[in-house]
C-alpha positions as CSV (number, residue, x, y, z in Angstrom):
1,M,111.6,96.6,150.4
2,P,113.5,96.0,147.3
3,A,115.9,92.6,147.7
4,L,118.4,93.7,144.8
5,I,120.3,97.0,145.2
6,P,121.0,98.2,141.4
7,T,124.8,99.1,141.8
8,R,126.7,102.0,140.3
9,F,128.8,99.9,138.6
10,T,128.4,98.8,135.2
11,G,130.3,97.3,132.4
12,R,130.0,97.1,129.0
13,I,129.4,94.0,126.6
14,V,133.0,94.2,124.5
15,W,131.9,90.4,122.7
16,L,129.0,88.1,122.2
17,G,129.6,84.5,121.1
18,T,127.4,80.5,121.0
19,V,128.6,77.2,121.2
20,P,126.4,76.0,118.6
21,D,127.6,72.1,119.1
22,R,129.5,71.5,121.9
23,D,129.8,67.7,120.9
24,A,132.4,69.4,118.3
25,A,134.2,71.9,119.7
26,L,134.2,74.5,122.7
27,A,135.1,77.8,120.5
28,S,132.0,79.8,120.2
29,S,131.0,82.3,117.4
30,P,131.2,86.0,118.0
31,R,127.0,87.7,117.6
32,E,127.1,90.9,117.3
33,T,123.4,90.5,118.7
34,L,122.4,88.1,121.1
35,G,118.6,87.2,122.2
36,M,118.0,85.5,124.9
37,T,115.1,83.1,126.3
38,F,114.4,81.8,129.6
39,A,116.1,78.5,127.8
40,G,119.3,80.5,127.4
41,P,120.6,82.5,124.5
42,E,119.7,81.3,121.6
43,A,121.1,78.5,119.0
44,E,123.6,78.1,122.0
45,A,124.5,74.3,122.8
46,H,124.2,74.9,126.8
47,G,120.7,76.7,127.0
48,G,117.5,74.8,128.2
49,L,115.5,74.7,130.4
50,T,117.1,71.6,132.4
51,R,120.7,69.8,132.1
52,P,122.7,66.3,132.9
53,S,124.6,67.6,136.0
54,C,128.5,67.5,135.7
55,S,132.0,66.8,137.5
56,R,131.2,70.2,139.2
57,V,127.9,68.9,141.4
58,T,129.1,65.6,141.8
59,S,128.6,65.9,146.0
60,Q,124.3,66.6,145.3
61,Y,123.9,64.5,142.5
62,P,125.6,61.4,140.4
63,K,126.6,62.4,136.9
64,G,123.7,63.1,134.3
65,T,120.7,63.5,136.6
66,E,118.3,66.1,134.8
67,I,118.8,69.0,137.4
68,R,118.0,72.5,136.4
69,N,120.1,74.8,134.0
70,T,121.8,77.6,136.2
71,R,124.6,76.8,133.2
72,Q,122.9,78.9,130.6
73,L,125.8,81.7,130.4
74,S,129.3,81.6,130.4
75,V,130.2,85.5,131.0
76,L,133.6,86.5,131.4
77,G,135.1,89.9,132.5
78,Q,137.5,91.4,129.9
79,E,140.2,92.9,132.7
80,D,140.2,88.5,134.3
81,L,140.4,87.7,130.3
82,D,144.0,89.9,129.8
83,A,145.3,88.8,132.9
84,I,144.7,86.0,132.6
85,A,146.6,85.9,128.3
86,A,149.2,87.4,130.2
87,E,150.1,85.2,132.3
88,M,149.9,82.9,129.9
89,G,152.2,84.6,128.1
90,L,150.6,86.1,125.4
91,A,149.1,90.0,124.0
92,T,145.9,88.4,124.1
93,L,143.3,85.9,124.0
94,D,140.5,85.3,122.1
95,P,137.5,84.2,123.9
96,A,136.1,82.5,121.0
97,L,138.6,80.2,122.1
98,V,137.7,79.8,126.2
99,G,133.7,79.4,124.8
100,A,132.5,82.4,126.3
101,T,128.6,84.1,125.3
102,M,129.7,87.8,126.7
103,V,132.0,90.0,128.0
104,I,131.6,92.7,130.0
105,A,134.6,95.0,130.7
106,G,134.1,98.0,133.5
107,I,133.3,95.7,136.4
108,P,136.4,95.4,138.7
109,D,136.6,91.2,140.5
110,F,134.1,89.8,138.1
111,S,134.7,86.3,138.4
112,H,134.0,87.2,142.5
113,I,130.4,89.4,141.8
114,P,128.0,87.5,144.3
115,P,126.3,84.6,143.4
116,S,121.9,85.7,142.5
117,A,123.0,89.0,141.4
118,R,121.6,90.6,138.3
119,L,122.9,91.6,134.8
120,Q,120.6,94.1,133.3
121,G,121.1,95.2,130.1
122,E,119.7,98.4,128.5
123,G,116.7,96.8,126.8
124,G,116.0,94.8,130.1
125,A,117.2,91.6,129.1
126,T,118.3,90.4,132.2
127,I,120.7,87.4,133.7
128,V,121.3,86.0,137.1
129,V,124.6,85.0,138.2
130,D,124.9,81.2,139.3
131,M,128.7,81.7,141.2
132,E,132.1,81.9,139.8
133,N,132.9,79.5,136.5
134,R,135.8,77.3,137.6
135,P,138.3,76.4,135.2
136,C,139.0,73.6,133.3
137,T,141.1,71.6,130.5
138,L,138.4,72.2,127.4
139,P,139.5,75.4,126.0
140,A,143.5,73.3,126.4
141,R,142.1,71.4,122.7
142,P,141.3,75.3,120.6
143,I,143.8,77.7,122.3
144,E,146.5,75.1,121.3
145,N,145.8,75.2,118.3
146,A,145.4,78.8,117.6
147,H,148.1,79.7,119.6
148,P,150.9,75.9,119.5
149,G,152.5,75.7,123.3
150,Y,150.7,77.5,124.9
151,G,146.8,75.4,125.7
152,K,147.9,73.6,128.8
153,A,148.8,77.5,130.4
154,F,145.1,78.3,130.1
155,K,143.8,76.1,133.3
156,P,146.1,77.2,136.0
157,S,146.4,81.2,134.6
158,A,142.4,80.9,134.9
159,A,141.9,80.1,138.5
160,G,140.2,82.8,140.0
161,R,139.1,85.0,136.8
162,R,137.0,82.1,134.9
163,G,133.9,84.9,134.9
164,I,130.6,83.6,136.0
165,T,128.3,81.0,135.2
166,A,123.9,82.3,134.6
167,W,121.0,81.8,133.4
168,V,118.3,84.1,132.6
169,E,115.9,85.6,134.0
170,R,114.4,87.9,131.6
171,E,114.0,87.2,128.0
172,G,115.3,90.2,125.8
173,T,118.1,90.5,123.5
174,F,122.0,91.8,124.3
175,R,123.7,94.1,122.0
176,L,127.6,94.7,121.6
177,G,128.6,98.1,123.1
178,E,125.3,97.6,125.3
179,S,125.2,99.2,129.0
180,V,124.4,96.6,131.5
181,R,124.6,97.7,135.7
182,L,125.2,94.9,138.6
183,H,122.2,94.7,141.1
184,I,122.9,92.7,144.1
185,P,121.2,91.3,146.8
186,D,120.7,93.4,149.2
187,Q,122.4,91.0,152.3
188,P,125.7,90.6,154.6
189,V,128.2,88.3,154.0
190,W,127.3,84.9,155.7
191,A,128.7,84.9,158.4
192,H,129.6,81.1,158.8
193,H,130.8,81.2,155.4
194,D,134.6,80.8,156.1
195,E,133.7,77.9,158.6
196,A,131.4,76.1,156.2
197,R,133.9,75.9,153.9
198,G,136.7,74.9,156.1
199,I,138.7,77.3,156.2
């Protein structure tokens, strides 16, 4: 019996990009197509099969520990991006300014789709959801440069809307305008989830 359920939820890729040099700048450069290998998107500074651990996993590993890279992509929902912009007081927010790899329109509550869900393109390229991304202060500088006075507003406005991080499960190519289908694990929500989180 299949362990993953193809859902009725599909979205459309409305933006693609890569961060060519994360040390130079967070902002990504727009692309019309994006090839995926097991090491992540081509020409993406956040790619690689492994990465140094960061502040998000210091409860598990000392910062800088080499771990599996499950953060090869930063994917946002267009509806979440629109909501962030509105809360910041902007008409729109360019996904390049927040270092996005991909923006998908049409999947509701995108930032909270389940970990281990798959997003599969028409040609078969597939990424696996690691978890919800967390807002940080890094986009503040490129946003401030483009919209003076608004940079600091990003982090609070992006809470619960920052999209997801993901890694490549099947190689292939994603294209602007392509449809992607959401597949979710065939299991119930863990009954002890709130207790484990201390809620």
